[in-house]
N, C-alpha and C positions, 0 to 999 in steps of 0.2 A: 260166466259161458262168453270166449272168443268167436268170432267170424270173420271171414276174409271175403270180399267180395269185387270183382274185378268188373270191372264197365260202369261206374258211379259215377260218371260226368252227366248222364242225362236217363232219362226212361228208366226201363227196369232195376237196374241196376242201386239210381240212385232211390227210387221208391223204397226199397226191399232196407237199403242201410237206413232208411230212418225208421221204418216199420220195426227193424230189429232195437235199432237204439231205444225207441220209445218203449218198449218191452224190458226195458232195462239189461240186452246183452252189452259188450265190446264191442265193438265193428271196428276193421280196417276196410274201408273204404276206397279202392285202387281206383286212381281218376288220370286218364292221359292228360290232363290238364291241370295244374297244380291250381288254380284258379277257382275252383269248383267254390260254389255256395253253400255247399252240405255244412259249413260249420255254422252259419247263420242261424241253422234251425235245427241244433242238435244239442246234447250236452257234452261231457266231457271226456265222457266214455268214447265219441267216435272220434277215429283218427281219420285224417284225409290223407294217403301218402300217393306220390307220383309212378304210377305202376303201368309202363307199358308192356304189354303181354308177347310183344314180338322180340324186344329187347332182351336176351342173358343179362345184362349188365344191368339192366331196372328193374328185372325179377329178381336177380341177385341182392339189389341192395334193399329190395321191400323185404326180402326172405329175412334178410339180416334185421329190419328194425321190428317186424313180427314175432321173429325170434327173442328179442330181449328182451319183448314188453309184453309175450308170453310167460315167458319161464316167469316173473314176479307173481303170476294168478296160479291157483289151483290146481285147474281142469288144464292147462296152454289151451292150444287152437283147438278148437272141438268144429268147426266148422268152415270149407272152403266152397264158395260159391263161385263158378267160373261162368259167366254172364257176358263178358266182352264180345263185340261182335258187329259186323258189318253189312251192309247187304249189297246186294248184283242182281238186274235185269239182264238179259239180252241171251240172244240165239247163240249156239255152239259156233255158227260158219261167223259170227261177228264178234264174239269174245276173243282179247289178246290172249295168251299166254302170260303177259305182265297182268292182266286183272284175275286169273285164275291164280297166280303164286299169291295174289296180293289179299284176295280174300281169303284164302287158305292159311296163309299166315296168321292172322288174326283168328278167325274162326273156329278153327282147328288144331294148326301147332300152337297158338296159343294155348286153346286147352290144353296142351301137352305137357308145355313146357312148365307154365301153373301148377298143373296137377305132382309132375315129375320133381319139380322143386318143394312143395311143402306136404307132399304125401308123409315123410316122415314123421314130422309133428300130430299129421291127425292121425296117423297108428301109433303114437304114443296115447292119444284120447281117446280111442276107441271112437272117435266120432261119424263125422259126416260129409262125402262129396256130394253136389251137385251140380249137375250139368246144364246149362241150356242150352236145349238143339232149336228146335221146331218143329209143328207138324210136318215141315217139309222133310224134316228128319228121315219121315216115313209114309211121306206120298211122292213120287216124283211132278214134279211139273215140267210145261214146256216153257222156253226163256228163260228157266233158274236151274240150270246146270253148274254152272258160278257155284250162288249158293248151296245148293241143293247137295251136291256132293260133300263140301262141309259139314252138313249137317247129318247126313247119313253117316259121314267117318266120324263125329260125335258120338252117335248112336252106340257105334259098333265098340268103339272105345269106353264108353261107359259101361258096356256090357260085359268088355274083356278085365276093366278094372273091379267091375263090380266083385265077377266070380274069383277074383286074384284076392279080391280084400275080406272075403266071407272069413277067412283062414284068422284075421286079426279081429275081427270082430267092426269094423270098419264097414257102415252100408253108402250106400252110392244111388243116387235117385236121379232120373231125368225129369225135366222140364220142357214140355212142348205146348209152348203157343200157339194157337192158332191165328187169328186175325185180329191181330191189335198193333198192326202197323202206324196206325193214326196215331197212338198214344206211348207208342215205348223210343220213339226217338230216330227210328229206322228211315220215318218218311217225314223229320223234321225240316226247315230251310235250310239248314248245312247240308244233310245226308242229300235233299234235292238238287240242290247245287252239284255235287259229285256225279251223281245218277244223270245230270244232264249234262255234264265234261265226258262221261263215260259213254255215252251215246254219240256226241260229237267224234269223239276219236275212235269208237267202233265204226264209224262212216268213212271216217276218213283213212281207215287203215284199213277198210274191205278191199278184196281184190274185185276188178270191174264185173266179171261173171258174179259174184251174190251183190252187187248192186243193183245190176238187170235184173235178177231173179227176185230181190225181197222188194226192192225201192225204196224210197228216202221216207214215204209214205208209213211203210211198214213201221220203221225205227220211231216215228213219231207218233203213229199209236201206243205202240209200247209206252214210249216216257208217258204219253197222256194217262194213259192206264196206270202207271204207278205214281201218278201224281192223283190222280182222285181215289184210290184206294183208300186212302185215309177215312172216306167221306161214309164207308162202310165199316169199320173197324170200331170195337167195340172201345165204348169211351171213358171206360176206368181201369188202369193194372191192376186194381185188386182182387181177380180171379186168379191172377200170376203169383201176385205177393203171398195171398194167403195160403197157395201151393207148395211155396218154396220154405216159407214158416213151416208148414207141416211137416217137409222132408225133411228140415233142420231141428225140429222138435218130437215129433213123434215118436215115441218108443219103436212102431212097428209102421217107418213110413214104405209110400206106395214106391215101386220101383220106375213107374211111367206115369207121368202127369200129364194129359192130352189133355189141352186146356182150352174150351171154344170160346172164341169172343164175337165179332159182328154187332152191330147194332140191331139184327133183324132177329127174327125167332131163330136160327140155325145158325151156325158156322158151316158153311160149305165144302173147306177143307178139311174140316174135323171129321164130318159124316165121309169124304170120300175114305181118309185115314182109314176111318174105320172099315168101313166096306172093303179095302184092298186086303183084310186079313181074311177074306171070305168068298171075295171074287175070282172066276177066272182073270188071268194078265187079259187077255182078249177085250173081255168085258168094262175092266177098267181101263183101257185104253180109251176104248170106245165114248167111255162118261167123261173121261180127263178131257178127251177130244174137244167134244161138244159142249163142255162148260169155258173153256180155255183157250181153243183153238183160234187162230186169227179168223180163219180163212182166208188167207192169202191164196189167190189161185195162182199156183207158181207155172213153171215153163212146162207145156207139155200136156197140160190139165186143160 
C-alpha cells in the first residue's frame, strides 16, 4: 500500500511518514529540503522526494517519480495526504497582500495543485485523500485572517472533492488539529524567525494612521503571544497521527477529525469550534472576543 505525504520536513508530516513506514506501508515523503533526515530512521520502503507544493515543475517531477514506482505495485497509490502548511499572525490592517498570497500559495493552492496532479492515481485505486486543515478552518479568530481563510478554503475544497469522488469510491477526510502549535513545527525556531520578520514588515509598511491607531506595543504583544502559545500546546503529535492513520486505513473513515490539543484539561479552540455549530453568531462573537481580544483602546473609545 502506497501513500504520498506532503510537508514531511518536520512536524506532522515527518511523524506520519515514520508511523506509516513502521506499519509496513510504502511512503513517498515529500520534503521541501532534500536534506531531510527521514532516511536515517526508516526502512527502504520510504522514499524521500523533493517536493515544493507551490511549483508546477516540482509537482510534475514528483508525479513522474511516484507514478513510475507505484506502477510496480499491485494497489498503486492508495493515499494522498495534503499536510504541507505555513503559519501567519496579524490583523487585516497590518497584513500585506504579499503575505496573503504567500500563505495562500502553500496552504490552499498547494493542496489544490497536489490533489489535481495525483487524483487520477487515487481514483484508479479507489483510495483516500486526507487533507490537513485546522480548527481554524471552523473557527474564525482575530489576527488570523491570512491563515484562517486558507483553512476555511481547504475545508470547502475538501467537501466539494468528497462529493465529486463518491461516484468513484474515493473517500476524503479532513484533519482539524487544535492546539498543537508547539509540536508541529509551526512555532519552531525557523518559523518564529519568519514570524518576527513578518511583524517587522507589517510595522514598516503600515500607514501612519494604522500605526497611531494600534501602536507598536500591540504588534509586540501579538508576537509574544505567538511565541508563548507553544507552552500551552499538546506535548505529543500522537492524537493527530492516530487520526490520520484511521482516515487512511479504516474501512469507514470519518469525514472530519477535530482533534483537541492543549497540555491542560481542555482545548479551548476546539470547544469554541463545536459551540459555533449551535450558538448564534452574536454569542460566538462575544465569546471569541472575550477569549482572544487584545483589549486595545481604539481611537474614540
